[in-house]
C-alpha positions as CSV (number, residue, x, y, z in Angstrom):
1,M,102.2,103.3,162.3
2,L,101.6,105.6,159.4
3,R,105.3,106.3,158.9
4,A,106.1,102.9,157.3
5,P,103.8,103.2,154.3
6,W,104.8,106.8,153.6
7,L,108.4,106.0,153.9
8,C,108.0,103.2,151.3
9,V,106.2,105.6,148.9
10,L,108.9,108.3,149.3
11,T,111.6,105.7,148.7
12,L,109.9,104.5,145.5
13,L,109.4,108.0,144.3
14,A,113.1,108.9,144.9
15,A,114.2,105.7,143.1
16,A,112.0,106.6,140.1
17,A,113.3,110.1,140.0
18,G,116.8,108.8,139.9
19,C,116.1,106.5,137.0
20,A,114.4,109.3,135.1
21,N,117.6,111.4,135.1
22,Q,119.8,108.5,134.0
23,I,121.8,109.1,130.9
24,L,121.5,106.3,128.3
25,P,124.7,104.8,127.0
26,E,125.7,105.5,123.4
27,R,125.3,102.8,120.9
28,T,128.6,101.0,120.3
29,P,130.0,100.4,116.8
30,R,129.1,96.7,117.2
31,D,125.5,97.6,118.0
32,G,125.4,99.7,114.9
33,T,126.6,96.9,112.8
34,M,124.3,94.4,114.4
35,F,121.1,96.4,114.6
36,G,121.6,99.2,112.1
37,P,119.8,99.4,108.8
38,T,120.9,97.2,106.0
39,R,118.1,98.0,103.5
40,M,115.2,100.4,102.9
41,R,111.9,100.1,101.2
42,I,109.1,102.5,100.3
43,H,106.1,100.9,102.0
44,P,104.0,99.7,99.0
45,I,100.6,99.6,100.7
46,F,100.5,102.7,102.8
47,T,102.4,105.1,100.4
48,Q,99.5,106.8,98.6
49,V,98.1,110.0,97.2
50,K,96.5,111.8,100.2
51,D,94.2,114.6,101.2
52,W,95.6,116.2,104.4
53,T,93.3,119.2,104.5
54,G,90.0,117.3,104.3
55,D,88.7,119.4,101.4
56,G,88.2,116.4,99.1
57,Q,91.2,117.3,96.8
58,P,94.5,115.4,97.1
59,D,97.3,117.5,98.5
60,G,100.3,115.3,97.7
61,I,101.8,111.9,98.4
62,E,102.4,110.4,101.9
63,A,105.5,108.3,101.6
64,L,106.3,105.8,104.3
65,I,109.8,104.5,104.5
66,E,110.8,101.3,106.3
67,F,114.4,100.3,107.3
68,Q,115.3,96.7,108.1
69,D,118.3,95.4,110.0
70,R,120.3,92.2,109.2
71,F,117.6,90.2,111.0
72,D,114.8,91.6,108.7
73,D,113.3,93.5,111.7
74,P,112.2,97.1,111.4
75,T,114.8,99.6,112.7
76,K,115.5,103.3,112.8
77,A,118.0,105.3,110.8
78,S,119.4,108.8,110.7
79,G,120.2,110.7,107.5
80,R,118.6,112.5,104.7
81,A,115.9,111.3,102.2
82,V,115.4,112.5,98.7
83,F,112.2,111.7,96.8
84,E,111.5,112.0,93.1
85,L,108.1,111.6,91.3
86,F,107.9,110.4,87.7
87,E,105.3,109.7,85.2
88,Y,104.6,106.0,84.8
89,R,105.6,104.3,81.5
90,A,103.8,101.0,81.1
91,Y,105.5,98.0,79.6
92,N,109.0,99.5,79.9
93,P,112.0,98.0,81.7
94,D,112.4,101.3,83.5
95,P,108.9,102.5,84.3
96,R,110.1,106.1,85.1
97,G,109.0,108.6,82.6
98,E,109.4,112.3,82.8
99,R,110.0,113.8,86.3
100,V,106.8,115.6,87.2
101,H,108.0,117.5,90.3
102,S,111.2,118.8,91.8
103,P,112.8,116.5,94.3
104,W,111.7,116.7,97.9
105,T,114.1,116.3,100.8
106,G,113.5,115.2,104.3
107,S,115.8,115.0,107.2
108,L,116.1,112.5,110.0
109,M,119.2,114.0,111.6
110,T,117.8,115.3,114.9
111,V,115.8,113.8,117.8
112,D,112.9,116.2,117.0
113,E,112.9,115.1,113.3
114,Q,112.9,111.5,114.4
115,R,110.0,112.0,116.8
116,A,108.0,114.0,114.2
117,R,108.3,111.4,111.4
118,W,108.3,108.1,113.3
119,N,105.1,106.0,113.1
120,R,105.2,103.5,116.0
121,T,102.3,101.4,114.7
122,L,103.9,100.7,111.3
123,S,107.6,101.1,112.3
124,T,108.1,103.5,109.4
125,Y,109.0,107.1,108.8
126,S,106.3,109.3,107.3
127,F,107.0,112.1,104.8
128,R,104.3,114.3,103.4
129,L,105.3,115.3,99.8
130,A,103.2,118.3,99.0
131,F,102.1,118.3,95.3
132,P,98.8,120.2,94.6
133,N,98.7,119.0,91.0
134,V,98.8,115.3,91.9
135,S,96.0,113.2,90.3
136,E,94.3,110.3,92.0
137,G,93.6,108.7,88.7
138,R,97.1,108.6,87.3
139,N,99.9,106.1,87.9
140,Y,103.2,107.5,89.1
141,V,106.7,106.1,90.0
142,L,108.0,107.3,93.3
143,A,111.8,106.9,93.8
144,A,113.6,107.5,97.1
145,G,117.2,107.7,98.0
146,F,118.5,107.8,101.6
147,D,122.0,108.9,102.6
148,R,123.0,108.0,106.2
149,T,126.1,108.5,108.2
150,A,127.2,105.2,109.7
151,G,129.7,106.8,112.0
152,E,133.3,107.8,111.8
153,G,132.9,109.3,108.3
154,Q,131.4,106.1,106.7
155,A,128.3,106.7,104.7
156,S,125.8,104.3,103.2
157,R,123.1,104.8,100.7
158,F,119.8,103.1,100.1
159,F,117.5,103.3,97.1
160,D,114.0,102.1,96.3
161,R,111.1,102.9,94.0
162,I,107.5,101.9,93.6
163,V,104.6,102.4,91.3
164,I,101.7,104.3,92.9
165,E,98.6,103.1,91.1
166,G,95.9,105.6,90.5
167,R,92.4,104.9,91.6
168,R,90.0,103.8,88.9
169,P,86.8,105.8,88.7
170,S,83.8,103.8,90.0
171,S,81.1,102.9,87.5
172,T,77.8,104.7,88.0
173,E,76.0,102.1,85.9
174,P,73.8,99.6,87.8
175,T,75.1,96.1,87.7
176,V,72.9,93.4,86.4
177,A,72.8,90.4,88.7
178,S,73.5,87.1,87.1
179,D,71.7,83.8,87.9
180,A,74.6,82.9,90.3
181,T,74.0,86.0,92.4
182,T,70.2,86.1,92.5
183,P,68.5,84.8,95.6
184,S,67.3,81.2,95.3
185,T,64.2,81.9,97.3
186,R,61.7,84.8,97.3
187,P,59.9,86.4,100.2
188,A,56.5,84.9,101.0
189,N,53.5,86.9,99.8
190,P,51.6,88.4,102.7
C-alpha cells in the first residue's frame, strides 16, 4: 500500500530533474526583431546621487537604464554602456556644460553581468558611477550611450540624457502659520 505514494513522488522528482537540465532554445532573429530593444532611457526618477557606504557622504550616481521593445514594454539588452557627467547650463538649448568626470563604461555582455545589474522590480539595469566629488546640491547632466550587437554583425546604438537636479538645502527657519493653516478650534481649558 505504501508503494503507490512513494512511486508517485519518485516519478514527479524524476520529471522535475529532467526539466531542470533542459537546454533552452536560442532566440530566433524574428524574436530579436519582435521583442528586442528599440529604445533606451535613463530612468528620470530613480537615477540619483547616492551614498552607498552609509557614511552620510554621496559616493556617486546610481544610473538606471531601461530598454523598451516595439510594444513599449521593458526588455533586456546586451552590449556596452558609456556614461558621461556634465555641468548643467540653465536656459541653454544644450544643457551640457563642461564634462566633470571621465566617462564610465559598463558591460552587459555576459550572463553574470546581466544578473549583477538587472533590477527585477524596476525592469532596469543599475550602474553605480563612482564619483567622490559629486555634490548633492548641484545640478548635473548625465548622458548615456549604449552599443549593442543585434546579431550577425549588425549593431545598434541608443542615446539618452537627463538633468539630475540637486537637492535644495532645507530651511532651518521656523515657518509662520497663516490664518488658513491655524486650527479653527482651541483645546478646552481644564
